N, C-alpha and C positions, 0 to 999 in steps of 0.2 A: 344559242346555236341550234339550228334545225337539224334533226337527225334523220332526214328522209333517206340519204344514201346508205346509212348504216343501220337503219331501223330494224331490218329483218335479222341481221347478224347479232345486233345488240339484244333484241328480244329473245333470240335463241340462247344467248349467254345467260340472261336473267332467268329464263325458264328452267335452267339446270340447277338453279339455287333452291334448296329446300326451304320452304317458308313454314313458320309455326302454324300448327293446327289450332285455329281459333275455337273450334267446337270442343276440343279437349279441355279448354279452360272455362267453358261456359258456366259450370257450377260456381266458380269463384266470382263471376261478374256481379251478381246481385249484392255481394258483400262489399264490393269496392265502389260501385257507382250507382246512381239512381237508374231506374228502368229506362228512362228516356235518354240517358246518356249513350253516346256511341261507344262501342267496345274499344278500349285503349289498346288492346293487344293487336287489333287489326292494323294499327299504324305504328306499332312499336318497332318492327324490324326495319333496319336502315334501307334495305333494298326494296321495300314495298312502294315507296313513292316513285322510284325509278321504274319499277315493274308496271305500275299503273299508268305512268306517262307514256311508256312505249306501247302498251296495248291500245291506248286511246289515240295513238298517233299524234300526241301533243309535242310541244317543243321542250327539249331537255338541254339545259345549258350546264356549264362547269360548276355553277354554284350549287346545283342539286347534288352533284357528286361530292363536293367538299362538305356539304351538310351531312350527307350519308356517312362519310368517313368520320366526322366528329361524333356521331352517335353510335359508331361501331364499338363493340366491346370485346370481340374475339378476333383472333388472327384469321380464321377461316373466312369470315364475312369481309374483312379488309382485303384479303387476297382475291375474293370474288369481285369486289368493286374495282380492284386494280386490273383484273382481267377485262372487266367491262370497259374501263377507261382506255385500255389498249385497243380493244376491238372497235370502239366507237370513235377513236381518234382524239378523245378528250385529254389523253395523257400529254399531248403537245402543249396544253395550257399550263403555264407555270404555276398557277394557283392550285391546279389539281395535283401536280407533282409535289408541290410543297405540302399539301394536305396528306398525300400518301407518305411522304418522309416523316411528317409529324406522327402519323398513325403508327408506323413501324417503330419509331423511337419509343413511343409510349407503351407499345405492346411488348417490348423487350426484344424485337428483331432488328437490332441496330445494324447488323451486317447487311440486311436487305435495304435499310434506309441509305447506307453508304453507297451500295451498288446503284440504287435508283438515282442518287445524287450525282454519281460519277457519269451516269448515262444521259443526264440532262443536257440537251444542246444549248439551252439558254437558262441562266440562273440569275436571280435577283438577290438582294441582300437578305430577304426573308428566307430564301433557300439556304444560304450560308448560316444564318442564325438558327434555323430549325435544326440543321445537322449538328451545330455546335452545342445545342441543348442536350443532345443525346450522349455526349461523352461522359464517362464515369471517372476517367483519370484526368487529373489536373495537367499532367505532362502532355497527354494527347490533345487536350483542349488548347494548350499553349502552342503546340506545333500546328494545329489547324488554324488558329488565329493568325499565326505567321504566314501560313499558306494563303489565307484570305487577303492579307496585306500585299503579298507578292503578286496576287492575281489582280490587284488594282481595284478591289471591291471596296467602295466607301462604307465605313462602319457607321453604325447608328447607336443610340443609347442602349438598345437591346443587346447589341454585340458586346459592348463594354460590360454591362451588368452581368450578362451571362458568363463571359469569360472570367470575370472576377469571382463570381460565386462558385464556378466549377473548380477553379485553381486554388481553392482554400487549403488543399493538402500540400501545396508547394510553399516553401519559405523564400521563394525568389522575389525579393522586393523590387528588383529592377524591372521585372515584368509588370508589376503593379504600376510603377512610375511611368513606364512606357504607355500603358493604357490611359493613365491620367493625362499624359501629354497629348495623346491622340484625341481624347475627349475635348481638351481645350482648343486644339487646332481645328477640330471639326465644328466647334461652336456650341457644344452642349456640355461644357465643363461645369456649368452651374445647374444642370438638370437635377431635380430632386432625387430621382432614382439612382442616377449615376453617382451623385455625391454620397448617398447612403451606402451604396455598394463599395465605394472607395474608403469610407470610414471603417466599414467592417473589415475590408481587406487589409488596411494598414494596422488595425487593432489586432488582427490575428497574427500579424508578424511583429507585434510589440513595437511598432513605429507610431507611438502615440502623439508625438509632436506633429507628424504629417497628418494623422487623423484629426487632431485638434485644429490644424490649419484649414483643412477642408471644411470642417464644421463651422469655423468662424467666418469663412468666406461665403457661406451659403446665404443667398438673399432671404430665403424663408426657411426656417427650421421647424419641422413637424415633430410629432411625438416619435415617429420612426427614426428620425435623425438623432434625437436625444437618446433613444434606446440603443441605437447602434454604438454610440460613443460610450455610454455608461456600461453597457454589457461588455464591450471590449476591454475597458479598464478593469472591471471586476474579474473577468475571466483569467487575466494574466496572473493575478495574484500579488503583484507588487505595487499596484496603483489604486488600492482600495480607498485611500483617503481622497484622491482626486475624483473617484467615482461618487463618493458620498457628497462631496462639494457640488458636483454637477447635478446630482439628484435633488439636493436641497434648493439649488438655484432654479431648476426646472419647475419645481412645485411652488416655491415661495415667490420667485421673481417673475417667471414667465406665466405662472398660473395654469400650467397644464395639469390635467388629471392623469396620474400614472395608470398604466395598464399592468397586466401580469408580468410582462417582460421587465418593465421598469422596477417593479417591486422586488422581483426575484433577484435582479442584478444588485439593487441597493442592499438587500438583506445579505447577499453573499459578500459584498464589500464590508458590511458591518462585522461579519464574522471574521474576515481577514484582519481587520484593524482592531479587533477585540473591543468594539464599541457596542457592548451588549445593551446599554441603555437606549441608544438610538434604534437598535434592531427591534426592541420591544415597542418603541413608538411607531415604527413602520408597520409592525404587526397590528397595532391598533388602527392605523390608517387603512390597512388592507381590509380590516373588519368593517370599517365605516363605508368603504367603497363597495364592499360586497365581493372582493376577490380573494378573501382569506382561504376559501375552500378550493381555489384553483389548484390544480395538481402541482404546477411548477412552483407556485408560491408556498404551498404547504410543504413541499419537499425541502426547500432551502430553509424554511423555518425549523423543521425537524433537525436538520443538520446543525443549525446555529445553536439551538437549545442543547443538543447533545454535546456540542463542543464545550459548552459552559456547564456541563454536568447537571443541567436541569432536565432530568429524565422525565419528570412528571409532566412538564409543559410539552416536551417533545411527544410524549405518548398521547396527550390530549389532542394535539394538532392532528396526529395520525387518525385517531378515532373520530374526529370531527369531519374528516374528509368525506365528501360525497362520492368521489371517484378516486381510485388509486391505480397507479401503474407499477411497473416492476421496480422503479427507483424508490417509490414509497415503501413497498414491502421490504426491499433490501435494506433500506435505511433503518426501518423498524427492527429487522432481525439483528442488525449491528447494535442498535440501542439496547435491546432486551435479549442478550445472548442466552440467558437462562431459559427463555421460552422459544429459542430459535426453531426447533423442530415443529412445534405446534403452530408457530407463525408461518412457517414454510408450507405446512399442510393447509392452513387457511388460505394462503395465497393461491395455491393450486385449485382449491375449491371455489375461489373467487374467479377462476378462469384466467388468471394471469400466469403467463409462462415465464419461468426463471431464465436468467441469462448467466453468463460466466461469472460476473461479479457476485451474483446471488450465491453461487456455489462456493466462491472464494470466502465470502463472509460466513456462510453456513459452516464450512469446514473449520474456520478459525474459532468458531464458537464452541466447538466440542470440548468437553471436559473429560479428564481421565476416568472419573467414576462412571460416566455414561458411555464408555467406549463401545460396548457391544450394541447397545440400542441405537446409538446415534452415528458414531463414526462409520461403521460398516453400512448402515442404511444410506448415509449420504453418498458414500462411494458407489453403492449399488444404483442409486438414482442417477448419479453422474454417468455411470456406464450405460444405463438404459436410454438416457436422453442424449447420448453421444457427446456430452460435454467433457467427458474424461479425455477426449482427444485434444481439447484445448490445452495449450502449454501452460497457461496461467493456472488453470484448474488442477492439472496434474502436479504442478509445483506445490500448490497449496495442500494437496492430498499427501504429498511426501512430507511436508512440514507437519501436517496433522498427525500422521502415524509416528513421526519422530517425537512429537510432543507427548504421545501416548506410550512411548518406549516400545513401539512395535516396529523395529527397524526392518524385519523381514517383509512386512507389508510395504514399507517405504521403498525398499530395494526392488520389490516386484514391480511397482508402478514405474520406477525409474527404468528398469530393463524393458518394459513394454512400450515406452515412449519412442516414437520414431524420430522426432526432432527434439534434440536436447540442447538447450541454450545454457549460458553460464549460470543463470539463475537456478536452473535445474541441478547442476553440479553443486552449486553453493548450498542448496537445500539439503542435499544428501550429506555433504561434508559436515555441515553445521549439525545435522541430526546425529551423526555418529559422535561428534565431539561432545554434544550436550548429554549424550547417554553414556559417556565414559568409554566409548569404543574408539580409543585414540588411534590404534593401529589401523583400523578400517578407515578412519578419517584421513590419515596420511596416505593410505593406498589410493583412496578416491581422489585425493588432491593430486597425486602423481599422474593418475589417468586424466584428470580434468585439464591439466596444463598441456596435455598432448592433443586435446580436441578443441579447446577454447582458450581464449586469452583471459587469464584470471583478472578479477577486479578487486577493489578494496574489501568487499564482503568475503571473497574467497580467502584472502590472506588473513583477515580478522578471524575467520573460523579456524583455519589451520594453526595459527599462532596460539589461539585459545586451547586447541587440542594438545599442542606441545606443552603449554604451561600446565594444563590439568594432569597430563600423564606423569610428570615429574621424573620418570625413569628415562625419558628420551633425552639424548645428548643435546646440550645447548648448541652444539655445532650445527645441528639440523635447523634450529631456529635462526641461527646466524646466516645460514644459506638462504632461507626464506627472506630474511632482512635484505640480503644482497639483491634478490630478485625484485623486492619491493622498491629498492633504490633505482634499479635499472628502469622500472616501469613508471617511476615518478609518483608512486602512491604513498611515499613516506610522509607527505604533508597531510594526508587524510586523518581526521581526528579518531576514527574508529581503529584504524591500523596503528596509529601512534599509541593509543591507549593500550592495545593488546601487547605491543612491543615493550612499553614501559613496565607493564605487569609481569611479562615473561622474564625480563632481565632482573627485575627486583626480586622475584621469587627464586632466581638462580644465583643471587648474591652479587650481580653485576650492576650496582647502583649507578656507576658512572655511565654505563651504556644506556640505562634508563633515562638519565638526564640528557644524554645525547639525542635519544629518540624524542624527548619532549622538546628539545631545542629545534628540531626539524619541522615541528608543526607551525603552520603559518597563522591560521586563525585558531587561537587557543580557546576552546569551548569548555563547557563543564566537564566533558569526558576527559579531556587532556589534563586539566587541573586536578581533577579527582584522582586520576591514575598516578600522577607524580607525587601528590600528597600521600596517597596510600603506600607508594613505594618507599618513601622515606619513613613513614610511620612504621612499616614492617621492620625497618632497620634501626628503629629506636632513636632517630635523629629529631628530637623534639624542637630544637631551635630552628632547624631548616623547615620543619613542617609548619611552624607558626609563621615564619617569614613568607613561605609560599602561600599560606592562607591569606595573609595581608595583601600580597600582590594580586591574588585572585579577586578579593573584594574590591581592590582599587581598579581592577579591570572591568568592574560592573558585571561580574559573573556571579549569579546567585547560587550558593551551595545547596546541595540536596542531602538526603539521608545518608548516602554513602560517604560524602565528603565529611560530614560531622562524625560519622563512625570512625573514619581514619584518624581524625584529629583526637578524638577521645582515646583511641588506642595508643597514640603517641603519648598523650598525657598519662595514661595508665602505666606504660612501660617506664616512663621517666619519674613517676611518683609525684606528678604535678597535680595534686588533688584540687586545690583552689581554682587553678586555671581550668581544669576539666569540668568542674561544677559550673563555672561561668559559661563555658562553651555549651554545656548541656542546656542551661536555661536560655541562652541566646537562641539556640535551635527552636526551643518550644515557644518562647515569648516573642522574640523579634521576627523569626522566620515562619512561625505558625506551623511547624512540622511536628506531627504526632510521632513520638519516639517508637522505634521498633524494640522488640525484646533484646536485641543485641546492644542497643544503646543503654538500656537499663543494666544489662550484664556488665558493660564496661564500667559504669559508675560503681556498681557493687564490687567489682574486681579492684578498682582503684582504691576504694575505701578499705577493702579487706587487706590489700597489700600494705597499706599504710598503718595497719593495726587498729583501725577504727571499726571493729567488728560490730559493736552495738549500733553505731550509726548506719553501717551497711545493712544490718537486719531490719532496722526501722525503715530505711529507704525501700527495702525489698517489700515490706508490708504495704507500702503506699502505691505500689505499681497497679494501675488499673487492670481489672480482670485477672489479678493474681500474678505471681512471678513466673517467668518463663524458665525453660531448662537452662539457658546460658547463664542467667542470673543466679540460679541455685548452684550450678557448677562452680561459678566464681566464688560464691560464699563458702562452699565446702572446701575448695582449694585453699582459701584464706584461713579457714579453721585448721586445716592440716599444717599450714605454715606457722600459725601462732599457737597451736596446741589447744584450741578451745573445743573440748570434747562434747559438752552439752549442746552447744550451738551446732556442732558438726552432726550430732545425732538428728537434730531437727531437719537440717538441710538434706542429709542423706536419706532420711525417711520420706521427705517430699519428692526427692528425685526417684527413689525406688518405686514410689507410687505412680509417678508419671511414666517412667521407662523401666519396667521391672526386669527387662532382659539386657539392659546395658551394664557393662562390667565396671564402669568408672566409679559410681557411688560405693560399690562394695569394696573395691580395692582401696579407695581413699579412706573409707571408714575403718577398714582393717589396719591400715597404716597408722591412723590416728591412735587406735588402741595400742598398737605395737610400740609407738613412740612413747606412750604413757606407761608402758610396762604391763598393760592388761592383756596378757597373752591369751587368756581363756576367751575373752570377748573377741579378740582378733580371730581366733580359731573358729568361734561360733559364726562370725560373719562370713568367713571363707566356706564353712560347711553349708550355711544358708545359700550361698552363691552356687555351690555345686548341686544342692537339692533342687534348685529352680532351673538348673540346666544353663546357667549363665556362664559363658566362656570369655576369658580375657582375650582381647584381640592382640595378635602378635605384632610387635613394633618392628618396623623395617628401616634400614638405612640404605643409601645408594652411594656407589663409588664410581667415578669416571675412570675406566681402565684404558681409554683412548684406543679402542680397537676399531679400525676403519671399516671393517665389514659388518659391524653390529650397529643397530639403530638404538638399542636400549643400553643404559648403564647397568652395572651389576647390582642386584638387590640382595641384601643379606639381613639376617636376624641374629639374635644371640645364640651362640653355640651352633652356628650354621656350618654344615659340611658339604653343601651342594656344589661349591665351586671346584673345578677339577684341580686347582692348585691350593686347596685348603690347607694341606699340611705345611707347605712353604709359607703361606700367609700367617698361620698361627705361630710358626717359628720366628718369622720376622717380628710379629707383635710381641712375642715373649722377649726377644732380644732387645726391642725398643723399651719394653718395661724395665728390664734389668739395667739398661743404660740410664734411664730416668732415675732409678733408685740410687745408682752410683753418683750421679750428678747431685742428687739431693743430699747424700751423705757427705760429699766433698764440700758442699755449700755450708753444711752444719759445722764441719771441722774448721773451715775457714773463718766462720763467725766466732 
């Protein structure tokens, strides 16, 4: 287009635009170009070609404006070109308006792009597609696509692929199928780009049969098509085997060379399917191809090796990487939690900025012994970087402080949070419960249900608090159980496990069995909880029956399951069965015994009178006997009156725990039972000289007072209850009646 009528006004417009001073950059020119080369800065500004054309009176068409817009990098320049297009009349050209819309979308001024689009008298499909590309929300993109259809604008492959890519955050499968139908009706249903976008869209919504159908109907499948399907299958988490089969077919049958996307997806699938052998083979293939150091490949390799406890290989992959991103560093911090802080500092020195996941992993890596140096430092960095405002980070900080038994810090973070979700409340309730502050846990639970809808984690924490407190009325737990039933959470394995444990510890084994019967999918947690419940009640036959049912359900027992079974064997005096169970755990299930398992065997042998065998077993324990095993042996010595062995056991216990009263009291009782009062007194004196105090034993009684949360706790010769005189009177009266009944029984005999 000739700009004779508009030349003067257009030139005035361009003259107002500040151009870069070429002279100011002249010292840099020799270092960039040869002397004979023209200065690149003289033609770098987008407006210079337009400015030169207008000064020379040349012809300026719409293509010059579109080229200028494509090379514009700042909003100010784009607005100047926009002003020039209006004054010159070039804005009436659809191509110019489309370029302006594209510029505003890319520069973040989407509202200006929409206004320009709405003001256009004539639009083509490129106009609609360009504005469609600017939407950030899938719902808005969906609405705009529907508006485009209502306006009668014929869609093209760009329309469909753009709409599919932007709507990835929507789970509306009907929208995808509508676009699929439009593509077929419009004649580009087999277009490579459309098919790849459809495969990705179906995969994101877990519609893999539809994704596979599109893939199989494609006339030509490229590496991008294979990657779209394999990646979709591996990302869902339930179709890892299908992803592996496709990858093998792609490489071996189709002969395609995988890229970093193919390799990363296949390694992810191997980790999901526990196919560690194939994962290592793919690692070798990635090395041969030269993609093993690619960031995405290295990241999934680290995750795979860490999943299989191969920390050395995971660490080697990390240090072999040429470039690392935040995922690489965060994964490495998760792998090597002992060096979390030093790795975090190295990450920042490497110029990589942490994200919220980094801080979550970092906070979870803190150990109690390094609280001051690490915990508060992490909290401070979170605060300075403003990540403490992220809900997930704040929740993790609450958990961190709770783990470190610093509930004041956890409560302070909780109170400073503006947006509290149920996870936040759960973190605090669980923290109070884990630290034995059961009253606080129940108070927070009461507040939580007034602000949020509780979930299974909420009830699991509060039921655990009720169970641990022991003094809280069972009625309170039963009320929680009613709420659980109303919300339909009774089938959850975690909730069922805590309910079973609560009822068992309060003596209601029938209600434990009822809670177990409510579980739909009986996992290890449920089976272990009910076996432990019956083990606490000494029901050996039922424990063994449940254990057999568990094994027949193909549920693999763990350390806690075996500990419960050994406890049942110990209580019932089933020494032979208990030993078989112990060796089954070690040999068949390859589980390294805990100190508690050894203690059970020692207790079992000791109660059966096999003290020599018990002591011999004690000496064979790797790394020496633990406290529980020594306590069991000392208790057996008291039971059977073995003074010499008791001395050895008590001496070992006093050395390990010099301030615990148990060994002193038991050894004193052993001497007393043998009539050696001087030795008994000497042990008691030694106990006093060391400042060891015997813990007072308490009992609880349910007095059924509706306005109280706790049962009444009392000890021997306790006078704290306001009705203590009447209580002692009733106890004395009951004692006299028992004596009369005993005398009458003797006379009758």
